[in-house]
TORKETI-660024 format. One line per 2 residues: number of its first residue (from 1); for each residue x, y, z of C-alpha. Coordinates in Angstrom, 1 decimal, decimal comma, always signed. Layout:
residues N
NUM> X Y Z  ...
This chain:
residues 294
1> +19,3 -25,5 -1,5  +17,0 -26,3 -4,7
3> +15,8 -23,5 -7,0  +12,4 -23,6 -5,7
5> +13,1 -22,8 -2,2  +15,8 -20,2 -3,3
7> +13,3 -18,4 -5,3  +10,9 -18,3 -2,2
9> +13,7 -16,8 +0,1  +14,6 -14,2 -2,3
11> +11,0 -13,5 -3,0  +10,5 -13,0 +0,9
13> +13,7 -10,8 +0,9  +12,2 -8,6 -1,8
15> +8,7 -8,3 -0,3  +10,5 -7,3 +2,9
17> +12,7 -4,7 +1,4  +9,8 -3,4 -0,3
19> +7,8 -2,7 +2,9  +10,8 -1,2 +4,5
21> +11,0 +1,5 +1,7  +7,5 +2,3 +2,1
23> +8,0 +3,0 +5,7  +11,0 +5,1 +5,0
25> +9,2 +7,0 +2,5  +6,3 +7,6 +4,8
27> +8,9 +8,8 +7,6  +10,1 +11,0 +5,1
29> +6,8 +12,6 +4,1  +5,9 +13,1 +7,9
31> +8,8 +14,8 +8,4  +8,3 +17,2 +5,3
33> +4,7 +17,7 +6,3  +6,1 +20,2 +9,0
35> +7,4 +22,6 +6,4  +5,6 +22,1 +3,3
37> +1,7 +21,4 +1,9  +0,3 +18,1 +1,6
39> -0,2 +18,7 -2,3  +3,5 +19,6 -2,9
41> +4,7 +16,4 -1,1  +1,9 +14,6 -3,2
43> +3,2 +15,9 -6,5  +6,5 +15,1 -5,4
45> +5,6 +11,3 -4,6  +4,1 +10,7 -8,0
47> +6,0 +13,1 -10,3  +9,3 +11,4 -9,4
49> +7,9 +8,0 -9,2  +6,9 +8,4 -12,9
51> +10,3 +10,1 -13,8  +12,1 +7,3 -12,2
53> +10,2 +4,6 -13,7  +10,5 +6,2 -17,1
55> +14,3 +6,6 -17,0  +15,2 +3,2 -15,3
57> +12,6 +1,0 -17,3  +12,3 +2,4 -20,7
59> +10,3 -0,7 -21,7  +7,5 +0,6 -19,2
61> +6,9 +3,5 -21,1  +6,6 +1,6 -24,7
63> +4,3 -0,6 -23,2  +2,3 +1,7 -21,8
65> +1,6 +3,4 -25,1  +0,5 -0,1 -26,4
67> -1,9 -1,0 -23,5  -4,8 -2,7 -24,3
69> -6,9 -1,4 -21,3  -5,9 +2,3 -20,9
71> -9,3 +3,3 -19,1  -8,9 +0,5 -16,4
73> -5,3 +1,2 -16,2  -6,2 +5,1 -15,7
75> -9,0 +4,2 -13,0  -6,6 +2,3 -11,4
77> -4,0 +5,2 -11,2  -6,8 +7,6 -9,8
79> -7,6 +5,1 -7,1  -4,0 +4,9 -6,0
81> -3,8 +8,9 -6,2  -6,6 +9,1 -3,9
83> -5,3 +6,5 -1,5  -1,7 +8,3 -1,5
85> -3,7 +11,8 -0,9  -5,6 +10,2 +2,1
87> -2,3 +8,4 +3,6  -0,3 +11,6 +3,4
89> -3,2 +13,9 +4,8  -3,7 +11,2 +7,9
91> +0,0 +11,5 +8,7  -0,9 +15,2 +9,5
93> -3,0 +13,9 +12,4  -1,8 +10,5 +13,5
95> +1,6 +8,9 +14,3  +3,3 +6,8 +11,5
97> +2,5 +3,4 +13,0  -1,3 +4,3 +13,7
99> -2,1 +5,2 +10,1  +0,0 +2,2 +9,0
101> -1,9 -0,1 +11,2  -5,3 +1,1 +10,0
103> -4,4 +1,2 +6,4  -3,4 -2,7 +6,7
105> -7,2 -3,2 +6,8  -7,0 -3,2 +3,1
107> -6,4 -6,9 +2,7  -9,6 -7,6 +4,8
109> -11,5 -4,9 +3,2  -10,7 -6,8 -0,3
111> -12,4 -9,9 +1,2  -15,3 -7,8 +2,3
113> -15,9 -5,8 -0,9  -15,5 -8,8 -3,1
115> -18,3 -10,7 -1,3  -20,7 -7,9 -1,3
117> -19,9 -6,3 -4,6  -18,5 -8,9 -6,9
119> -20,7 -11,5 -5,2  -17,7 -13,9 -4,5
121> -18,8 -16,8 -2,4  -17,2 -16,2 +1,2
123> -17,3 -19,1 +3,8  -18,6 -18,3 +7,3
125> -14,6 -18,4 +8,5  -13,8 -15,8 +5,9
127> -16,4 -13,4 +7,4  -15,4 -14,2 +11,1
129> -11,8 -13,3 +9,9  -13,1 -10,1 +8,4
131> -15,3 -9,2 +11,3  -12,1 -9,7 +13,6
133> -10,1 -7,7 +11,4  -12,5 -4,8 +11,8
135> -12,8 -5,1 +15,7  -8,9 -4,4 +15,7
137> -9,4 -1,4 +13,9  -12,0 -0,3 +16,5
139> -9,4 -0,6 +18,9  -7,0 +1,6 +17,3
141> -9,9 +4,2 +16,3  -11,4 +4,0 +19,6
143> -14,5 +5,7 +18,4  -16,1 +5,8 +22,1
145> -12,9 +7,0 +23,9  -10,3 +10,0 +23,1
147> -10,6 +8,7 +19,8  -8,2 +9,6 +16,7
149> -11,1 +11,7 +15,0  -10,3 +12,9 +11,4
151> -7,0 +11,1 +11,1  -8,5 +7,7 +11,6
153> -11,3 +8,4 +9,0  -8,4 +9,5 +6,5
155> -6,4 +6,2 +7,1  -9,6 +4,2 +6,8
157> -10,4 +6,2 +3,5  -7,1 +5,3 +2,4
159> -7,4 +1,3 +3,2  -10,9 +1,4 +1,5
161> -9,3 +3,2 -2,0  -6,3 +0,8 -1,9
163> -8,6 -2,1 -1,5  -10,6 -1,1 -4,3
165> -7,3 -0,5 -6,6  -6,4 -4,2 -5,5
167> -9,7 -5,6 -6,8  -9,4 -3,6 -10,0
169> -6,1 -5,3 -10,7  -7,8 -8,4 -11,4
171> -9,5 -6,6 -14,5  -6,2 -5,9 -15,9
173> -4,7 -8,6 -18,0  -1,4 -6,9 -18,9
175> +1,2 -9,5 -19,7  +3,9 -6,9 -18,5
177> +3,3 -5,7 -14,8  +5,9 -3,0 -15,3
179> +3,3 -1,1 -17,5  +1,2 -1,1 -14,4
181> +4,1 +0,2 -12,5  +4,3 +3,6 -14,7
183> +0,6 +4,0 -14,7  +0,3 +3,7 -11,0
185> +1,7 +7,3 -10,5  +0,8 +8,7 -14,0
187> -2,8 +10,3 -13,3  -1,4 +11,6 -9,8
189> +1,6 +13,2 -11,5  -0,7 +14,8 -14,1
191> -3,3 +16,3 -11,5  -0,9 +17,2 -8,8
193> +1,2 +19,1 -11,3  -1,8 +21,1 -12,7
195> -2,5 +22,0 -8,9  +1,0 +22,6 -7,9
197> +1,1 +26,4 -8,2  -1,8 +26,4 -5,3
199> +0,7 +24,4 -2,9  +4,3 +25,4 -3,9
201> +6,8 +26,7 -1,4  +10,3 +26,7 -2,5
203> +12,1 +24,0 -0,9  +15,9 +23,9 +0,1
205> +17,9 +21,8 -2,3  +18,1 +19,1 +0,6
207> +14,3 +19,2 +1,1  +13,8 +18,9 -2,7
209> +16,4 +15,9 -2,7  +14,1 +14,4 +0,1
211> +11,1 +15,0 -2,1  +12,5 +13,2 -5,0
213> +13,7 +10,4 -2,7  +10,1 +9,6 -1,7
215> +9,0 +9,1 -5,5  +11,9 +6,9 -6,0
217> +11,5 +4,9 -2,7  +7,7 +4,4 -3,5
219> +8,3 +3,3 -7,2  +11,3 +1,1 -5,9
221> +9,1 -0,6 -3,4  +6,1 -1,3 -6,0
223> +9,0 -3,0 -8,1  +10,4 -5,2 -5,5
225> +6,8 -6,3 -4,9  +6,3 -7,1 -8,5
227> +9,6 -8,9 -8,5  +8,7 -11,0 -5,3
229> +5,6 -12,1 -7,0  +7,5 -13,3 -10,1
231> +9,7 -15,4 -7,7  +7,3 -16,5 -5,3
233> +3,6 -17,5 -5,0  +1,5 -14,7 -3,6
235> +0,2 -16,9 -0,9  +3,8 -17,6 +0,4
237> +4,9 -14,2 -0,1  +2,2 -11,8 +1,0
239> +2,1 -12,3 +4,7  +5,5 -10,8 +5,0
241> +4,1 -7,2 +3,6  +3,0 -7,2 +7,4
243> +6,6 -6,6 +8,3  +5,9 -2,9 +6,8
245> +3,8 -2,3 +10,1  +7,1 -3,2 +12,1
247> +9,1 -1,0 +10,1  +6,5 +1,9 +10,3
249> +6,3 +1,6 +13,9  +10,1 +1,5 +14,6
251> +10,3 +4,5 +12,3  +7,7 +6,1 +14,2
253> +9,3 +5,7 +17,6  +13,2 +6,4 +16,5
255> +12,5 +9,4 +14,3  +9,5 +11,0 +16,1
257> +9,4 +9,6 +19,4  +6,0 +8,3 +19,1
259> +5,2 +5,4 +21,6  +2,3 +3,2 +20,1
261> -0,6 +2,8 +22,9  -1,2 -0,6 +24,2
263> -4,7 -0,4 +22,4  -2,9 +0,2 +19,0
265> -0,5 -2,5 +19,5  -3,3 -4,9 +20,3
267> -5,6 -3,6 +17,5  -2,4 -3,8 +15,0
269> -1,6 -7,5 +16,2  -5,3 -8,5 +15,6
271> -5,5 -6,9 +12,0  -2,3 -8,6 +11,2
273> -3,9 -12,0 +12,5  -6,9 -11,6 +10,6
275> -5,0 -10,8 +7,8  -2,7 -14,0 +8,1
277> -5,9 -16,0 +8,8  -7,4 -14,8 +5,4
279> -4,2 -15,9 +3,7  -4,3 -19,1 +5,3
281> -7,7 -19,9 +4,1  -7,1 -18,8 +0,6
283> -4,1 -21,3 +0,5  -6,3 -23,9 +1,9
285> -8,9 -23,1 -0,9  -6,3 -23,2 -3,8
287> -5,4 -26,6 -2,4  -8,8 -28,0 -2,3
289> -9,2 -26,8 -6,0  -6,0 -28,3 -7,1
291> -6,8 -31,6 -5,7  -10,2 -31,5 -7,2
293> -9,0 -31,2 -10,8  -6,6 -34,3 -10,1
């Protein structure tokens, strides 16, 4: 096997592992939400994320101190903190698989926001893929049926905040992505630590260990994605992010006994299909640009 193919396989394995870690993290959070306030779990997720990165990757700390774009990095950190807040709160109201399905609208929202706000040129086929993805979300949310109410709104908010976070990534020119890994949890760690006295409930040692695990899993999951993108092209690796939806629905069923409704499964399939369609269009556009330079 040649080195290029080996790198792609390793990258796919890394991104698949990252998605699995995120699904396990969210399952732990949903279980702990039955005993602890959202604020306390938000603190644990961000505080232990930063602590883990600072200890495991000292270069990220020194790099953060020398960053050339602290304002943008801080803004991205705030966006990711807001996305986490909305995600964890949505888990109070919806099954894990439903939240994951709705939040996977973020790649589709990225394309829509880039077109409307950044004035990027978007073809008719891309608008068709964006519209199809939103139809999938409507199947899950079912606004005219029994609906999923506040939980669906929170999950949609999470997807929107994460989409803006992804767009803001284009503004960061850091050569070392590990700096962004540290910054991603920094704003939340500071803010939620300040607010913690109003949401503290003394945990058992086992539950505290689980809380710490959410931070480590989140940081490690992001690290897996970073390493994957170093090994392989984003266009080849990114579609495997959707396996996270499979892990989330599996965890939702195994841990909590939640059986996804047929409309949820169909909506999730449409969202995944639309996201993969967008990736396919991206790859084709990059290929055309490459051919035009020859």
